[in-house]
Structures are given as structure tokens and as C-alpha cells.
C-alpha positions as CSV (number, residue, x, y, z in Angstrom):
1,X,-47.2,14.4,-91.7
2,X,-46.7,14.7,-95.5
3,X,-49.7,14.5,-97.7
4,X,-49.7,11.3,-99.8
5,X,-50.3,11.2,-103.5
6,X,-53.5,9.5,-104.4
7,X,-53.8,7.0,-107.1
8,X,-57.3,7.9,-108.0
9,X,-57.4,8.3,-111.7
10,X,-60.1,10.5,-113.2
11,X,-62.7,9.0,-115.4
12,X,-61.0,10.1,-118.6
13,X,-57.8,8.4,-117.7
14,X,-59.6,5.2,-116.8
15,X,-61.3,5.3,-120.2
16,X,-58.0,5.8,-122.0
17,X,-56.3,2.9,-120.2
18,X,-59.3,0.6,-120.7
19,X,-59.4,1.6,-124.4
20,X,-55.8,0.6,-124.7
21,X,-56.3,-2.7,-122.9
22,X,-59.3,-3.7,-125.1
23,X,-57.5,-2.6,-128.3
24,X,-54.3,-4.4,-127.3
25,X,-56.3,-7.6,-126.4
26,X,-57.9,-7.6,-129.8
27,X,-54.6,-7.2,-131.6
28,X,-52.8,-9.8,-129.4
29,X,-55.4,-12.5,-130.0
30,X,-55.7,-11.9,-133.7
31,X,-51.9,-11.7,-134.4
32,X,-50.7,-14.5,-132.1
33,X,-53.6,-16.8,-131.1
34,X,-55.8,-17.1,-134.2
35,X,-55.7,-19.6,-137.1
36,X,-54.5,-18.4,-140.5
37,X,-58.1,-18.7,-141.8
38,X,-59.3,-16.0,-139.3
39,X,-61.0,-13.1,-141.2
40,X,-59.1,-10.3,-139.5
41,X,-55.8,-11.9,-140.4
42,X,-56.7,-11.5,-144.1
43,X,-56.9,-7.7,-143.9
44,X,-53.9,-5.3,-144.0
45,X,-52.4,-4.2,-140.7
46,X,-53.8,-0.7,-140.9
47,X,-57.4,-1.9,-141.1
48,X,-56.7,-4.5,-138.3
49,X,-55.6,-1.7,-136.0
50,X,-58.7,0.4,-136.9
51,X,-60.9,-2.6,-136.2
52,X,-59.2,-3.2,-132.9
53,X,-59.6,0.5,-131.9
54,X,-63.3,0.2,-132.9
55,X,-63.6,-2.8,-130.6
56,X,-62.0,-0.8,-127.7
57,X,-64.4,2.1,-128.3
58,X,-67.4,-0.2,-128.4
59,X,-66.3,-1.7,-125.1
60,X,-66.1,1.8,-123.6
61,X,-69.5,2.7,-124.8
62,X,-71.0,-0.5,-123.4
63,X,-69.1,-0.1,-120.1
64,X,-70.3,3.4,-119.7
65,X,-74.0,2.4,-120.2
66,X,-73.8,-0.5,-117.7
67,X,-71.9,1.4,-115.1
68,X,-68.5,-0.2,-115.3
69,X,-66.6,3.0,-114.7
70,X,-68.7,4.3,-111.8
71,X,-66.6,4.9,-108.7
72,X,-68.5,2.4,-106.5
73,X,-66.5,1.3,-103.5
74,X,-69.1,-1.2,-102.3
75,X,-68.9,-3.2,-105.5
76,X,-68.0,-6.8,-104.9
77,X,-65.3,-8.6,-106.9
78,X,-67.7,-10.8,-108.8
79,X,-69.8,-7.7,-109.7
80,X,-66.8,-6.0,-111.2
81,X,-65.9,-9.2,-113.1
82,X,-69.5,-9.6,-114.5
83,X,-69.5,-5.9,-115.6
84,X,-66.1,-6.2,-117.2
85,X,-67.2,-9.4,-119.1
86,X,-70.6,-7.8,-120.1
87,X,-69.0,-4.6,-121.5
88,X,-66.4,-6.5,-123.5
89,X,-69.1,-8.9,-124.8
90,X,-71.4,-6.1,-125.9
91,X,-68.3,-4.4,-127.4
92,X,-67.7,-7.4,-129.6
93,X,-71.1,-6.7,-131.3
94,X,-69.6,-3.4,-132.7
95,X,-66.6,-5.3,-134.0
96,X,-68.7,-8.1,-135.6
97,X,-71.0,-5.5,-137.3
98,X,-68.1,-3.4,-138.6
99,X,-66.2,-6.3,-140.1
100,X,-69.3,-7.8,-141.6
101,X,-70.3,-4.4,-143.1
102,X,-66.9,-3.7,-144.7
103,X,-65.4,-7.2,-145.3
104,X,-68.7,-9.1,-145.9
105,X,-67.2,-11.8,-143.6
106,X,-67.9,-12.7,-139.9
107,X,-65.2,-12.8,-137.3
108,X,-64.6,-16.3,-136.1
109,X,-66.5,-17.4,-133.0
110,X,-63.4,-18.7,-131.3
111,X,-61.5,-15.5,-132.0
112,X,-64.4,-13.4,-130.5
113,X,-64.4,-15.7,-127.4
114,X,-60.6,-15.2,-126.9
115,X,-60.8,-11.5,-127.5
116,X,-63.7,-11.1,-125.0
117,X,-62.0,-13.3,-122.4
118,X,-58.6,-11.5,-122.7
119,X,-60.1,-8.0,-122.7
120,X,-62.4,-8.6,-119.8
121,X,-59.7,-10.1,-117.7
122,X,-57.3,-7.2,-118.5
123,X,-60.0,-4.6,-117.6
124,X,-61.0,-6.5,-114.5
125,X,-57.4,-6.7,-113.2
126,X,-56.7,-3.1,-114.0
127,X,-59.8,-1.9,-112.1
128,X,-59.0,-4.2,-109.2
129,X,-55.5,-2.9,-109.1
130,X,-56.7,0.7,-108.8
131,X,-59.3,-0.4,-106.1
132,X,-56.5,-2.0,-104.1
133,X,-54.3,1.1,-104.3
134,X,-57.3,3.3,-103.2
135,X,-58.1,1.1,-100.2
136,X,-54.5,1.3,-98.9
137,X,-54.5,5.1,-99.2
138,X,-57.8,6.5,-97.8
139,X,-58.8,10.2,-98.1
140,X,-58.1,12.2,-94.9
141,X,-61.2,14.4,-94.5
142,X,-61.7,17.3,-92.1
143,X,-65.2,18.8,-91.8
144,X,-65.1,22.3,-90.2
145,X,-68.7,22.2,-88.9
146,X,-70.8,20.0,-86.7
147,X,-74.5,19.1,-86.5
148,X,-77.1,16.9,-88.1
149,X,-75.7,17.5,-91.6
150,X,-72.4,16.0,-90.7
151,X,-74.0,13.0,-88.9
152,X,-76.1,12.3,-92.1
153,X,-73.0,12.5,-94.3
154,X,-71.1,10.0,-92.1
155,X,-74.1,7.7,-91.9
156,X,-74.7,7.8,-95.6
157,X,-71.0,7.1,-96.3
158,X,-70.6,4.5,-93.5
159,X,-70.0,1.8,-96.1
160,X,-67.0,3.7,-97.4
161,X,-65.2,3.4,-94.0
162,X,-62.0,2.1,-95.6
163,X,-62.0,4.9,-98.1
164,X,-62.4,7.9,-95.8
165,X,-60.4,8.7,-92.7
166,X,-62.5,11.3,-90.7
167,X,-60.8,13.9,-88.5
168,X,-62.9,15.4,-85.7
169,X,-63.6,19.1,-85.8
170,X,-63.2,21.4,-82.8
171,X,-63.6,25.1,-82.3
172,X,-59.9,25.6,-81.5
173,X,-59.0,24.7,-85.1
174,X,-60.6,27.8,-86.5
175,X,-59.0,29.9,-83.8
176,X,-55.6,28.5,-84.5
177,X,-53.7,27.9,-87.8
178,X,-55.9,25.6,-89.7
179,X,-53.5,25.5,-92.7
180,X,-50.7,24.4,-90.5
181,X,-52.9,21.7,-88.9
182,X,-53.9,20.3,-92.3
183,X,-50.2,20.1,-93.3
184,X,-49.2,18.4,-90.1
185,X,-52.0,15.8,-90.3
186,X,-51.8,15.3,-94.1
187,X,-55.5,16.4,-94.6
188,X,-56.6,15.9,-98.2
189,X,-60.1,17.4,-98.1
190,X,-61.7,20.1,-96.0
191,X,-65.5,20.3,-96.1
192,X,-67.1,23.6,-95.4
193,X,-70.8,24.7,-95.1
194,X,-72.5,28.1,-94.9
195,X,-71.4,28.5,-91.3
196,X,-67.7,28.1,-92.1
197,X,-67.2,31.7,-93.2
198,X,-64.1,32.2,-91.1
199,X,-62.2,29.4,-92.8
200,X,-59.1,30.5,-94.7
201,X,-60.1,28.9,-98.0
202,X,-57.4,30.6,-100.1
203,X,-54.7,29.5,-97.7
204,X,-56.0,25.9,-97.7
205,X,-56.1,25.8,-101.5
206,X,-52.6,27.3,-101.8
207,X,-51.3,24.6,-99.5
208,X,-52.7,21.9,-101.8
209,X,-55.8,20.9,-99.8
210,X,-59.1,20.4,-101.6
211,X,-61.9,22.5,-100.2
212,X,-65.4,21.2,-101.0
213,X,-68.9,22.2,-100.1
214,X,-71.3,19.8,-98.5
215,X,-73.3,19.1,-101.8
216,X,-70.0,18.7,-103.8
217,X,-68.5,16.3,-101.3
218,X,-71.8,14.3,-101.0
219,X,-72.1,14.1,-104.8
220,X,-68.4,13.0,-105.3
221,X,-68.4,10.2,-102.7
222,X,-72.1,9.3,-102.4
223,X,-72.9,9.7,-106.1
224,X,-76.0,11.6,-105.2
225,X,-77.2,14.8,-103.7
226,X,-79.8,15.0,-100.9
227,X,-82.9,17.0,-101.6
228,X,-82.1,19.3,-98.6
229,X,-78.9,20.4,-100.4
230,X,-80.7,21.4,-103.6
231,X,-81.7,25.1,-103.7
232,X,-81.7,28.0,-106.2
233,X,-78.0,28.7,-105.5
234,X,-77.1,25.1,-106.4
235,X,-79.3,25.1,-109.5
236,X,-77.7,28.3,-110.9
237,X,-74.4,26.5,-111.0
238,X,-75.7,23.9,-113.4
239,X,-75.0,24.1,-117.1
240,X,-76.8,21.0,-118.2
241,X,-78.5,22.6,-121.2
242,X,-75.2,24.0,-122.5
243,X,-73.2,20.8,-122.3
244,X,-70.3,20.2,-124.8
245,X,-72.0,19.4,-128.2
246,X,-69.4,16.6,-128.7
247,X,-70.5,14.9,-125.5
248,X,-74.1,15.1,-126.6
249,X,-73.3,13.6,-130.0
250,X,-71.3,10.8,-128.4
251,X,-74.2,10.1,-126.0
252,X,-76.7,10.0,-128.9
253,X,-74.5,7.6,-130.9
254,X,-74.2,5.4,-127.8
255,X,-78.0,5.5,-127.4
256,X,-78.5,4.5,-131.0
257,X,-75.9,1.7,-130.9
258,X,-77.4,0.2,-127.7
259,X,-81.0,0.5,-128.9
260,X,-80.5,-1.1,-132.3
261,X,-78.5,-3.9,-130.7
262,X,-81.0,-4.4,-127.9
263,X,-84.0,-4.6,-130.3
264,X,-82.2,-7.1,-132.6
265,X,-81.0,-9.3,-129.7
266,X,-84.4,-9.3,-127.9
267,X,-86.6,-9.7,-131.0
268,X,-87.2,-13.4,-130.3
269,X,-88.2,-12.7,-126.7
270,X,-90.3,-9.8,-127.8
271,X,-92.2,-11.9,-130.3
272,X,-92.8,-14.7,-127.8
273,X,-94.1,-12.2,-125.2
274,X,-96.4,-10.6,-127.8
275,X,-98.0,-14.0,-128.4
276,X,-98.3,-14.6,-124.7
277,X,-100.1,-11.3,-124.1
278,X,-102.5,-12.0,-126.9
279,X,-103.4,-15.4,-125.5
280,X,-103.6,-14.2,-121.9
281,X,-105.7,-11.0,-122.3
282,X,-106.2,-10.3,-126.0
283,X,-105.3,-7.2,-127.9
284,X,-103.9,-4.5,-128.0
285,X,-100.4,-5.9,-127.3
286,X,-98.6,-2.6,-127.0
287,X,-99.4,0.1,-124.5
288,X,-99.1,3.8,-125.3
289,X,-99.0,6.6,-122.7
290,X,-98.2,10.3,-122.7
291,X,-95.1,11.2,-120.6
292,X,-93.2,14.4,-120.0
293,X,-89.9,14.5,-121.9
294,X,-87.0,16.9,-122.5
295,X,-87.8,20.4,-121.3
296,X,-91.3,19.2,-120.3
297,X,-92.4,18.4,-123.9
298,X,-94.9,15.6,-124.0
299,X,-94.3,12.4,-126.0
300,X,-95.9,9.0,-126.4
301,X,-94.1,6.2,-124.5
302,X,-94.4,2.6,-125.8
303,X,-94.4,-0.5,-123.6
304,X,-95.8,-4.0,-123.7
305,X,-99.2,-4.1,-122.1
306,X,-99.1,-5.5,-118.6
307,X,-102.5,-4.4,-117.3
308,X,-106.1,-5.4,-118.2
309,X,-107.8,-3.3,-120.8
310,X,-109.5,-0.1,-119.6
311,X,-107.6,-0.4,-116.3
312,X,-107.6,3.4,-115.8
313,X,-111.2,4.1,-116.6
314,X,-111.4,6.0,-113.3
315,X,-108.3,8.2,-114.1
316,X,-104.6,8.1,-113.7
317,X,-103.3,6.0,-110.9
318,X,-99.9,4.9,-109.6
319,X,-99.2,1.1,-109.7
320,X,-99.5,-0.6,-106.3
321,X,-98.1,-3.8,-104.8
322,X,-100.3,-6.7,-105.8
323,X,-102.2,-4.5,-108.1
324,X,-105.3,-6.4,-109.3
325,X,-105.2,-4.6,-112.7
326,X,-102.0,-6.4,-113.7
327,X,-102.4,-9.6,-115.8
328,X,-100.7,-12.9,-115.2
329,X,-98.3,-12.4,-118.0
330,X,-97.9,-8.8,-117.0
331,X,-96.6,-9.7,-113.6
332,X,-93.8,-11.7,-115.2
333,X,-93.1,-8.9,-117.8
334,X,-92.8,-6.3,-115.0
335,X,-90.7,-8.4,-112.8
336,X,-88.2,-9.1,-115.6
337,X,-88.5,-5.6,-117.1
338,X,-89.2,-7.1,-120.5
339,X,-92.2,-4.8,-120.8
340,X,-89.7,-1.9,-121.1
341,X,-88.1,-3.2,-124.4
342,X,-90.3,-1.2,-126.8
343,X,-89.0,2.0,-125.2
344,X,-85.8,1.5,-127.2
345,X,-87.9,2.7,-130.2
346,X,-88.5,5.9,-128.2
347,X,-84.7,6.2,-127.9
348,X,-84.2,5.7,-131.6
349,X,-86.8,8.4,-132.3
350,X,-84.7,10.8,-130.1
351,X,-87.4,11.2,-127.4
352,X,-85.6,9.2,-124.7
353,X,-82.1,8.1,-123.8
354,X,-80.9,4.8,-122.5
355,X,-79.9,6.3,-119.2
356,X,-81.7,9.4,-117.8
357,X,-84.4,10.4,-115.3
358,X,-87.4,8.2,-115.4
359,X,-90.3,10.0,-117.1
360,X,-93.5,10.7,-115.3
361,X,-97.1,11.3,-116.5
362,X,-98.1,15.0,-116.7
363,X,-101.3,14.5,-114.7
364,X,-99.3,13.1,-111.7
365,X,-96.5,15.7,-111.7
366,X,-98.2,18.3,-109.5
367,X,-98.4,15.9,-106.5
368,X,-94.7,15.2,-106.8
369,X,-93.7,18.9,-107.2
370,X,-95.7,19.7,-104.0
371,X,-93.3,17.5,-102.1
372,X,-90.1,18.1,-104.2
373,X,-90.1,21.7,-105.4
374,X,-87.1,21.3,-107.7
375,X,-88.3,18.0,-109.2
376,X,-88.8,19.5,-112.6
377,X,-85.1,20.2,-113.1
378,X,-85.1,16.6,-114.4
379,X,-86.5,18.0,-117.6
380,X,-83.1,19.4,-118.4
381,X,-82.2,15.9,-119.5
382,X,-83.9,13.4,-121.8
383,X,-85.8,10.8,-119.9
384,X,-84.2,7.4,-119.8
385,X,-85.2,3.7,-120.0
386,X,-83.3,3.3,-116.8
387,X,-82.2,6.0,-114.3
388,X,-79.2,6.7,-112.2
389,X,-81.0,5.5,-109.0
390,X,-81.8,2.1,-110.7
391,X,-78.2,1.7,-111.9
392,X,-76.8,2.5,-108.5
393,X,-79.1,-0.1,-106.9
394,X,-78.3,-2.8,-109.4
395,X,-74.5,-2.1,-109.1
396,X,-74.4,-1.9,-105.3
397,X,-76.5,-4.9,-104.4
């Protein structure tokens, strides 16, 4: 059986195509579906192209933050549509701000609506097209080991049943010609573990088969790594502190763009909640707390106060279900996550990122480390307002 070519584009290619679709949508709407009085029709063509490219870039930044480009096979159609619309809507803020700053004019509301609708539909159809191709061409996977680890992998990835075609392992495979077997069956990926030392890895790679370790496979398809697979050997392969400086700068610009936009858009809500807190439980309105940040450095985190004053007079405690220390207004703020809004100020100061590991209090860390020995490797990244686990849950539900 010949091995099929997979239509799974890497993330960079997806970003390039979506950038082209958003840019093209902006140009199409302005040039052919806008009145002559539209602001962007009054500028020269070179600046119009630049504005359109800026809109495309803003859409990509917004899409990256809200998880539009995450390879999530459980995602429902309506979820993908909502994420596409949200990213193109947030991207329009960058276009409006740029045009107003340079031209001292606002882009027409009807033009913005048409641009957002066209771009979101184009991106949605493109991602759906890729998803359809992927489902008709599942990965053919052969694990060359047995045991509880394999059972856990299959159970964890059971929701990806239409994406992975599992082949059963047997001892005769290692004794025979494994390379010939993978060619005959069209195997795409061979998974190996520490007990697969007799596997002809070079022969498999030379024949075009991907060979992956358990942790790498789990991370690629499950978008996470089990704690049992994290050890010193895995950690030594990380290079988080030496990441590409360009990537770090782009992430920083994205954080600043999202934070300033979020604070401006949520200012009315923030003011209303401040008044509600003052009426419900008095002052102070804001709550400050020391958390562990990048490389373990402490910083002061800001939130809207949701608990009664002096709620931790007996020392640091974790919040509980139906915690009596939480105020009436505080319950609403916690449920809607509005109490997290002031943390965007921490992002602007450079102490946090929009997406990153959730920060913990220094006095509670030792209890966590006693159960998760490598928990402190989170310090290699800036803490985030939201984390990867929260994004995965919100996208997958």
C-alpha cells in the first residue's frame, strides 16, 4: 500500500494563507463594495494595500491569542465560526486605529462590517476545507510497544478516532522486516518508547516514516504532555529561555495590542464593577497579591477585590467551592472572570503575558512541588492571564 500525502499544513503555512485571505477581503470590499465617500478609497493604492496587510496581521495576532489556529479536531463547526468571526472583528480594531492615527478619519461602519463578514467567512471556509481533507485521510500509526502507556494514549486520544488509524503491534514485527511492513501498510508514524531499542529507526526514517517518542506524539496530537513523561531527559531538550528574539518581540507586541484594546473596551464595565464593589463591601476596590513570575521573580498582581476585607487573616489559603469569604458581587465577578481585567496592567508593565502558565503564590508553591517535582519549569515563561489548559477547555467544550 502506498503512503498517502497528507494535507496537514504546518502552522506557518496556515498563517500565511489566512493573512492572504484577510488582506484580500479588505481590498475586495474597499475597491468593489464601498461607496465613493469611504475613507480608504480616498488614499492612494500603496497605502490601501499597507492598511489591508495591517488588517490581515491584526487578524492573525487576534486569532493566535484566542486559539483559532490550534489543531483541535474536537472543535465544532459553530465554534470554528465564532473564533473566525472573533479574530477578524478584533483585527478590525488594528485597522481602525491605524487609519485614524494616520488619516485622522474613521473607517466607515458599513465597510468594517463587510470586511469582517467577508474575512471571517473566507477563513472559516478555508479551515473547514482543511479539516475535511484531514478527516478523509487519517494518520496510520503503529506503536512498537504495549502496556499501560499505550492504553492511556489511546484512551486520551479516543475523541480523535477519525484522525488516527491504529495498527496493532506484535512481537513478530520486530523480528521481521519492520521497514517493509510499514511500506506495505502505508504506515505514517511509528511510536517508540525506551523499550523499543531494537527498532531500525534509521531505516524507517529513510523510507519516509515519521518516528516519534511517546511524549512527542502525545504533545503533537493531544496538545499536552502527561506528568509521567516529564523527566530530566525531556527538560534538557527544552530551549525556552533561548527562543528566537523575533518571536519574543512579536509576542510582546501582541500582548501590548491585546491589553490596551481590552482595557479600552472594558473600561465602562470596569467602572461599573468598581462602583458595585464599593457599594457592596466598601473599599479597597482593587486587590493586590504577590505572585511568582518569570524565572521565579516575585511581582504584584492586580485584580478586582472579590473577597471580604481581611479574608486571609489566618494565612494564605486556596479558594474553595462556596467559599464564605467571597462577597455577593465577588461571586459574579469570579464567574464572569471580570475580576481578572486589571491584570492587563501587569501585561503592559511586562510582568505577565496574555497567555502563559497561571501564576501561583510563593507561600503555596512548596505544596505543589511536593506532588509535581518539575512544576517550577513554568517559570521559564511569563505567567499569563489565561493559560494553555484554560484555552484548551474553552475551545474544546
